[in-house]
C-alpha positions as CSV (number, residue, x, y, z in Angstrom):
1,X,44.7,78.8,79.7
2,X,41.8,78.3,77.3
3,X,40.5,81.5,75.7
4,X,43.7,83.4,76.7
5,X,45.2,85.3,73.8
6,X,48.9,84.6,73.3
7,X,49.3,87.9,71.5
8,X,47.8,89.7,74.6
9,X,50.1,87.8,76.9
10,X,53.1,88.8,74.8
11,X,51.9,92.5,74.9
12,X,51.5,92.3,78.7
13,X,55.0,90.8,79.1
14,X,56.5,93.4,76.8
15,X,54.8,96.2,78.8
16,X,56.0,94.8,82.1
17,X,59.6,94.6,80.9
18,X,59.6,98.1,79.5
19,X,58.0,99.5,82.6
20,X,60.5,97.8,84.8
21,X,63.5,99.1,82.8
22,X,62.1,102.7,83.3
23,X,60.9,102.6,86.9
24,X,62.8,99.6,88.5
25,X,59.6,98.1,89.9
26,X,56.5,96.2,88.6
27,X,53.5,98.0,87.1
28,X,50.1,97.7,88.9
29,X,47.4,95.6,87.3
30,X,45.6,98.9,86.6
31,X,48.6,100.2,84.7
32,X,48.8,97.0,82.8
33,X,45.1,97.0,82.0
34,X,45.3,100.6,80.8
35,X,48.3,100.0,78.7
36,X,46.9,97.0,76.8
37,X,43.3,98.0,76.7
38,X,41.6,95.4,79.0
39,X,39.8,95.5,82.3
40,X,41.8,95.3,85.6
41,X,40.2,92.0,86.5
42,X,41.1,90.6,83.1
43,X,44.7,91.8,83.5
44,X,44.9,90.0,86.9
45,X,43.5,86.7,85.3
46,X,46.1,87.0,82.5
47,X,48.9,87.5,85.0
48,X,47.8,84.4,87.0
49,X,47.6,82.4,83.7
50,X,51.0,83.6,82.5
51,X,52.5,82.7,85.9
52,X,51.0,79.2,85.6
53,X,52.5,78.6,82.2
54,X,55.9,79.9,83.2
55,X,55.9,83.0,81.0
56,X,56.3,85.3,84.0
57,X,56.6,84.9,87.8
58,X,53.8,86.6,89.7
59,X,53.1,86.5,93.4
60,X,50.0,88.7,93.4
61,X,52.1,91.9,93.6
62,X,55.5,91.6,92.0
63,X,56.0,90.5,88.4
64,X,59.3,89.3,87.1
65,X,60.7,87.8,83.9
66,X,64.1,86.8,82.8
67,X,64.6,90.3,81.4
68,X,63.6,92.1,84.5
69,X,65.9,90.0,86.6
70,X,68.8,91.1,84.4
71,X,68.1,94.8,85.1
72,X,70.6,96.0,87.7
73,X,68.8,97.6,90.6
74,X,71.7,98.0,93.1
75,X,73.5,101.3,92.8
76,X,76.1,103.2,94.9
77,X,76.0,107.0,95.3
78,X,79.4,108.6,94.5
79,X,80.4,112.2,95.1
80,X,82.0,114.1,92.2
81,X,84.5,116.4,94.0
82,X,86.0,118.4,91.1
83,X,89.5,118.5,89.7
84,X,92.2,116.2,91.1
85,X,94.6,119.0,91.5
86,X,92.2,121.0,93.7
87,X,92.4,118.6,96.6
88,X,89.9,116.2,98.3
89,X,88.1,118.1,101.0
90,X,87.5,116.3,104.3
91,X,83.8,117.0,104.2
92,X,82.5,115.7,100.9
93,X,78.9,116.6,101.4
94,X,79.9,120.3,101.7
95,X,82.0,120.4,98.6
96,X,80.5,117.8,96.2
97,X,79.6,119.2,92.8
98,X,77.0,116.5,92.5
99,X,76.3,112.8,93.4
100,X,76.4,110.2,90.7
101,X,74.7,106.7,90.9
102,X,76.9,103.9,89.6
103,X,75.8,100.3,89.1
104,X,77.4,98.0,91.6
105,X,77.6,95.3,88.9
106,X,80.1,97.4,87.0
107,X,81.9,99.3,89.6
108,X,81.7,97.1,92.7
109,X,81.0,97.9,96.3
110,X,83.1,100.2,98.4
111,X,83.5,103.9,99.4
112,X,84.3,105.9,96.3
113,X,84.6,109.4,95.0
114,X,85.0,110.8,91.5
115,X,87.6,113.3,90.5
116,X,88.0,115.1,87.1
117,X,91.5,114.7,85.7
118,X,93.4,117.9,85.2
119,X,96.6,118.1,83.1
120,X,98.6,115.6,81.0
121,X,100.6,113.8,83.6
122,X,98.8,110.5,83.3
123,X,98.0,110.4,79.5
124,X,100.1,107.3,78.9
125,X,98.0,105.5,81.5
126,X,94.9,106.4,79.5
127,X,93.8,109.3,81.7
128,X,93.3,112.5,79.7
129,X,92.2,115.9,80.9
130,X,88.5,116.0,81.7
131,X,88.2,112.2,82.3
132,X,86.4,111.2,85.5
133,X,88.6,109.0,87.7
134,X,86.8,106.7,90.2
135,X,88.8,106.6,93.4
136,X,88.4,104.0,96.1
137,X,88.9,105.7,99.5
138,X,91.8,104.1,101.3
139,X,94.9,105.3,103.1
140,X,97.4,102.7,101.9
141,X,98.5,101.6,98.4
142,X,100.7,99.0,96.8
143,X,103.6,99.7,94.5
144,X,102.5,100.5,91.0
145,X,98.9,101.6,91.9
146,X,97.6,104.9,90.7
147,X,96.8,107.0,93.7
148,X,95.5,110.4,94.8
149,X,98.4,111.6,97.0
150,X,98.3,114.7,99.2
151,X,101.7,116.3,99.0
152,X,101.9,119.4,101.1
153,X,98.5,120.9,100.6
154,X,98.0,119.8,97.0
155,X,96.6,116.6,95.6
156,X,98.1,114.8,92.6
157,X,97.2,111.7,90.7
158,X,100.3,109.6,90.1
159,X,101.6,106.0,90.1
160,X,102.9,105.2,93.6
161,X,106.2,103.6,94.5
162,X,108.0,103.2,97.8
163,X,111.8,103.6,97.6
164,X,112.7,101.7,100.8
165,X,116.4,102.0,100.2
166,X,116.3,105.9,100.3
167,X,113.3,106.1,102.6
168,X,111.4,108.1,100.0
169,X,108.1,108.0,98.0
170,X,108.3,108.2,94.3
171,X,105.2,109.5,92.5
172,X,105.5,108.6,88.8
173,X,103.7,110.5,86.1
174,X,102.7,108.4,83.1
175,X,104.1,111.0,80.6
176,X,107.6,110.6,79.2
177,X,108.1,114.4,79.2
178,X,107.6,114.7,83.0
179,X,109.9,113.8,85.9
180,X,109.0,111.8,89.0
181,X,108.0,113.6,92.1
182,X,110.3,112.4,95.0
183,X,109.0,113.2,98.5
184,X,109.9,112.0,102.0
185,X,106.2,111.2,102.7
186,X,102.7,111.7,101.4
187,X,99.2,111.0,102.4
188,X,97.3,108.5,100.3
189,X,93.7,109.5,99.9
190,X,92.6,106.8,97.6
191,X,93.4,104.4,94.7
192,X,92.2,104.9,91.2
193,X,90.1,101.9,90.0
194,X,88.2,103.1,86.9
195,X,88.3,105.8,84.3
196,X,85.1,107.2,82.8
197,X,85.7,109.1,79.6
198,X,84.1,110.5,76.5
199,X,85.2,109.1,73.2
200,X,84.4,112.2,71.2
């Protein structure tokens, strides 16, 4: 550790963390050397010294710090399928507008798709026109869950209730001006788990 500049060590650490945030992997010793203006061999010696003093963790290839370990690297790819009233096609890959990467730490694991809310039927549940609704694919739902339900040949986003007494399904809009949809049966295509919206 003698003769090692603490300022240079701080610069190397800052560069590594910034690089990791942008690229999700460690920079090479050549990239570090170029970034801080030292020789490649010197960069390697600094990394070894910084590992020894606990400033970073370095195994000869990968470099990690407390900051880089906080960066979420696990994502799930989710298809954006369009408006909820347009239906959920059976072959996503043929009809997806695009695929979106969502961090698992915020959205969890599972099989999901995104739909764009259309209309005002769920505004009192905080779902406005244009919002993206994250749907977990499943064919069953519990009472009170917001579901994508296929009724006839049209999908609708509503709160789901089973009326066992009358052997009916009640699809409840979260809008006081709208009436429940009462159907003998429907096909559950997924349950809403998150809403992604613009605040402006």
